[in-house]
Every structure is written in C-alpha cells, then in structure tokens.
C-alpha positions as CSV (number, residue, x, y, z in Angstrom):
1,M,-42.3,36.1,-63.2
2,K,-39.3,35.6,-61.0
3,D,-37.1,38.7,-60.7
4,F,-33.4,37.3,-61.4
5,S,-31.7,40.5,-60.3
6,M,-28.4,39.6,-59.2
7,H,-29.2,35.9,-59.3
8,E,-26.1,33.5,-59.8
9,C,-27.0,30.9,-62.7
10,I,-25.2,28.1,-63.9
11,I,-26.0,26.4,-67.6
12,W,-25.7,23.0,-68.7
13,G,-24.8,22.7,-72.4
14,C,-22.2,25.0,-74.2
15,A,-23.2,25.5,-77.7
16,G,-25.8,27.9,-79.5
17,H,-28.6,27.7,-77.1
18,A,-26.4,28.6,-74.2
19,M,-25.6,31.8,-75.8
20,V,-29.2,32.6,-76.4
21,L,-30.1,31.8,-72.7
22,A,-27.1,33.3,-71.4
23,E,-28.5,36.6,-73.2
24,T,-32.0,36.3,-71.8
25,L,-30.5,35.8,-68.3
26,A,-28.4,38.7,-68.5
27,V,-31.4,41.0,-69.7
28,R,-33.2,39.8,-66.5
29,G,-30.2,40.7,-64.6
30,A,-28.7,37.3,-63.7
31,R,-25.2,36.4,-64.0
32,V,-24.0,33.0,-65.2
33,I,-20.8,31.9,-63.3
34,A,-20.1,28.6,-64.8
35,L,-20.8,26.6,-67.7
36,F,-21.5,22.2,-67.9
37,D,-21.0,20.3,-70.9
38,Q,-20.4,16.4,-71.6
39,N,-17.8,17.3,-74.4
40,P,-14.6,18.9,-74.1
41,V,-15.8,22.3,-75.5
42,T,-14.5,25.8,-74.9
43,S,-16.8,28.2,-73.3
44,V,-19.2,30.2,-75.2
45,I,-19.5,33.3,-72.7
46,D,-16.3,35.4,-72.1
47,G,-14.7,35.0,-68.9
48,V,-17.2,32.1,-67.8
49,P,-15.5,28.7,-67.1
50,V,-16.4,25.3,-68.6
51,F,-16.5,22.2,-66.6
52,H,-16.7,18.8,-68.3
53,G,-18.9,16.1,-67.6
54,L,-20.5,14.6,-64.1
55,S,-17.2,14.7,-62.3
56,G,-16.7,18.3,-63.4
57,F,-20.0,19.2,-62.1
58,E,-19.5,17.2,-58.7
59,D,-16.1,19.1,-58.5
60,W,-17.7,22.6,-58.8
61,I,-20.7,21.6,-56.3
62,S,-18.2,20.5,-53.8
63,S,-16.2,23.7,-54.0
64,H,-19.2,26.3,-54.1
65,P,-19.7,27.6,-50.6
66,D,-23.6,27.5,-51.1
67,P,-25.0,25.9,-54.0
68,S,-28.6,26.5,-52.7
69,R,-28.2,30.2,-53.8
70,V,-27.6,29.3,-57.6
71,T,-30.1,28.7,-60.1
72,G,-29.6,25.9,-62.6
73,F,-30.9,26.0,-66.4
74,V,-30.3,23.5,-69.2
75,A,-29.3,24.6,-72.5
76,I,-29.9,21.4,-74.6
77,G,-32.4,22.0,-77.5
78,G,-34.2,19.9,-80.0
79,H,-35.5,16.4,-79.3
80,R,-33.7,15.9,-76.0
81,G,-36.4,16.8,-73.6
82,D,-35.6,13.8,-71.4
83,D,-32.0,14.8,-71.0
84,R,-33.1,18.3,-69.9
85,L,-35.5,16.8,-67.2
86,A,-32.8,14.3,-66.1
87,I,-30.3,17.1,-65.8
88,Q,-32.8,19.3,-63.9
89,Q,-33.3,16.2,-61.5
90,L,-29.5,16.1,-60.9
91,F,-29.7,19.8,-60.0
92,R,-32.6,19.3,-57.6
93,D,-30.8,16.4,-55.9
94,R,-27.5,18.6,-55.4
95,G,-29.7,21.4,-53.8
96,L,-29.8,23.8,-56.7
97,R,-32.6,26.2,-57.5
98,L,-34.6,25.8,-60.6
99,A,-36.9,28.6,-62.1
100,T,-38.5,29.5,-65.4
101,I,-37.2,32.3,-67.5
102,T,-39.0,34.7,-69.7
103,H,-37.6,37.2,-72.0
104,P,-39.2,40.7,-71.5
105,L,-40.0,40.7,-75.1
106,A,-42.3,37.6,-74.9
107,S,-46.0,37.8,-74.6
108,V,-47.1,35.7,-71.6
109,S,-50.6,35.7,-70.3
110,P,-51.0,36.0,-66.5
111,T,-53.4,32.8,-66.6
112,A,-50.6,30.7,-68.1
113,S,-48.7,28.2,-65.9
114,F,-45.4,27.0,-65.9
115,G,-43.1,24.1,-64.8
116,E,-39.7,24.6,-63.4
117,G,-37.0,25.0,-65.7
118,S,-38.9,26.2,-68.7
119,Q,-37.4,28.9,-71.0
120,I,-39.9,31.5,-72.9
121,L,-37.7,33.6,-75.6
122,A,-37.9,36.7,-77.1
123,Q,-41.2,37.3,-79.3
124,A,-42.7,33.9,-78.1
125,V,-46.2,33.9,-77.2
126,V,-48.0,32.0,-74.3
127,A,-51.8,32.7,-74.5
128,A,-54.5,32.2,-72.1
129,A,-54.7,29.3,-69.7
130,A,-52.0,27.5,-71.6
131,R,-49.9,25.2,-69.5
132,V,-46.1,24.6,-70.0
133,G,-44.4,21.7,-68.3
134,E,-41.0,21.2,-66.7
135,A,-37.8,21.9,-68.7
136,C,-39.7,23.3,-71.8
137,I,-38.3,25.5,-74.5
138,I,-40.3,28.1,-76.3
139,N,-38.1,29.7,-78.7
140,H,-38.2,32.8,-80.9
141,K,-41.6,33.8,-82.4
142,A,-43.0,30.6,-81.5
143,S,-46.8,30.6,-80.0
144,L,-48.5,28.3,-77.7
145,D,-52.3,29.2,-78.0
146,H,-55.0,29.3,-75.3
147,E,-55.8,26.3,-73.2
148,S,-53.0,24.2,-75.0
149,I,-50.8,22.0,-73.0
150,L,-47.1,21.7,-73.7
151,G,-45.7,18.3,-71.9
152,D,-42.8,18.0,-69.9
153,G,-39.4,18.4,-72.0
154,G,-41.4,19.8,-74.6
155,H,-39.6,22.2,-77.5
156,L,-41.3,24.4,-79.8
157,A,-38.6,25.7,-82.5
158,P,-38.6,29.1,-83.8
159,G,-42.0,30.2,-85.4
160,A,-43.7,27.2,-84.4
161,T,-47.6,27.6,-83.9
162,V,-49.6,25.6,-81.5
163,C,-53.2,26.4,-81.9
164,G,-55.6,26.6,-79.2
165,C,-56.8,23.5,-77.1
166,V,-54.0,21.1,-78.4
167,N,-52.6,18.8,-76.0
168,I,-48.9,17.8,-76.4
169,G,-47.3,15.0,-74.5
170,R,-43.8,14.5,-73.1
171,N,-40.6,15.2,-75.0
172,V,-42.2,16.5,-78.1
173,M,-40.2,18.7,-80.4
174,V,-42.3,20.7,-83.0
175,G,-39.9,21.9,-85.4
176,A,-39.3,25.4,-87.1
177,G,-42.4,27.0,-88.5
178,A,-44.6,23.9,-88.0
179,V,-48.4,24.1,-87.4
180,I,-50.6,22.3,-85.2
181,L,-54.3,22.9,-85.8
182,P,-56.8,23.2,-82.9
183,R,-58.0,20.8,-80.6
184,L,-55.5,17.9,-81.6
185,S,-53.6,15.4,-79.5
186,I,-50.0,14.7,-79.6
187,G,-48.4,11.5,-77.9
188,N,-45.3,11.4,-76.0
189,D,-41.6,11.1,-77.9
190,V,-42.8,12.7,-81.3
191,L,-40.7,14.7,-83.4
192,I,-42.5,17.0,-86.0
193,G,-40.6,18.1,-88.8
194,A,-40.0,21.8,-89.7
195,G,-42.8,23.4,-91.8
196,A,-45.2,20.2,-91.4
197,V,-48.9,21.2,-90.5
198,V,-50.6,18.7,-88.3
199,I,-54.3,18.0,-89.2
200,N,-54.9,15.1,-87.1
201,D,-54.0,13.4,-83.8
202,I,-50.5,11.9,-83.6
203,P,-49.7,8.7,-81.6
204,S,-46.6,8.3,-79.5
205,G,-43.1,7.6,-80.7
206,V,-43.1,8.8,-84.2
207,V,-41.6,11.3,-86.5
208,V,-44.0,13.4,-88.7
209,V,-43.4,15.6,-91.7
210,G,-45.0,17.3,-94.7
211,N,-48.1,19.2,-95.3
212,P,-50.4,17.5,-94.4
213,A,-48.4,15.7,-91.8
214,H,-47.8,11.9,-92.1
215,I,-45.6,9.5,-90.2
216,I,-42.6,8.3,-91.6
217,R,-40.9,6.3,-89.1
218,K,-40.6,5.6,-85.2
219,S,-38.8,8.2,-83.0
220,S,-35.3,7.4,-82.1
221,Q,-36.6,7.4,-78.4
222,Q,-39.1,4.8,-79.0
223,K,-36.5,2.6,-80.7
224,N,-34.5,2.8,-77.7
225,R,-37.3,1.8,-75.3
C-alpha cells in the first residue's frame, strides 16, 4: 500500500466519518491540512480549518501553492457513493492526488485490487482476488471475501459480510451486520438494511431488509432518475 509519510491531505466531509478517516491517515503518517463541507459546520479536527461549499474549495485551491502535492479523500458514508465519486472527480479536475488508504490493522490480500480513493478501515478483511472499485468504504470489521467485487461508490458498513464470488454493482450500501451469501449478484443503487441476510440475486434500484432479505421499495437514487 501507498506510503503516506508526511503527506498533506484534505478531507471533504466534516462529520463522524471524517474523524475516523483522519485517525487512519494519522496512523499512516499523513497530515490533514483542510476540511470541506457543504454545510456551515465546525471542524472535527483541532487546528484544521473548514471551508464551506464549492466556493470555499475553489478559494482554497487558488491559495495553495501546489495542489498537485495534496491527496484528497471523501468522508461521506452511507448510501452516497455517487456523491463520493463526483467529489473525487472534482479533485481530479483540480489536479489533486487520489489514493487508497488502508488501516494497518486491516487484513488485505496482496492479490486484491483497489480503485482510487477507497478506504479500508481497522479490522476489515479484503480477501484473495477481491476487487474494490473507486471511492469505496470497507468499514470496521467488514469483510469482502475471495473473488468478490465491490463496485464504484460501494460501502460495507461495520460488521457487514460479503461471502465469496459475489458481484456488487455501483453505489451499493450494505448495512451493519448484513450478510450476502456466496455467488450472488447485486445490482446498482441498492440499499441493503442492517442485519439483512441476502440469499438471492438483487436487482438494481431497490431497498432490501430482513432475513431472508426482501424488497420493500425502490431506492431514492432510482426514484430520482
């Protein structure tokens, strides 16, 4: 994994996940120099300023002597993978670096692969030949087993278990403690509720809950398309 020693980083998002991400970056030797948020919030990291909205971000970019030396991360969790991907594209467009960050207490196979901007947190497991897309979050004690795919913008909440050979599409949230059994396919824009047990393939654009998991409605992303 990438060596973050002495790297300057920024984080878009100024809530609880930003604190978790900042701690992971600190363990890796990186330093957070700025936070960004759409809302008029205060800093969650002592001594680190917050800039608000796109205008605040553009002001910061224009004042920094060399943004190409700064790595950007997005601390927006939950079923907002499309937002994470959009902000990462903004970072690319403005010349910032992107990178995957892995907590040293995570277990990551050397044969696993990762897209830019993904975050693998403490005690998470990413097994052999697993593939993680861009702007994904694999939270504390979540696991992605062998040969499984987590598509761009995916989020495995704490304790979620994805068994082997599962194919998960873009912008999928797997809730805390949920289980997806082996060799299943999950579509795009899916929200899997906490504690759900998925035993069948799931189509795109739905919310599923329960044991066994069943569809209860369309997802908000599907409604807005």
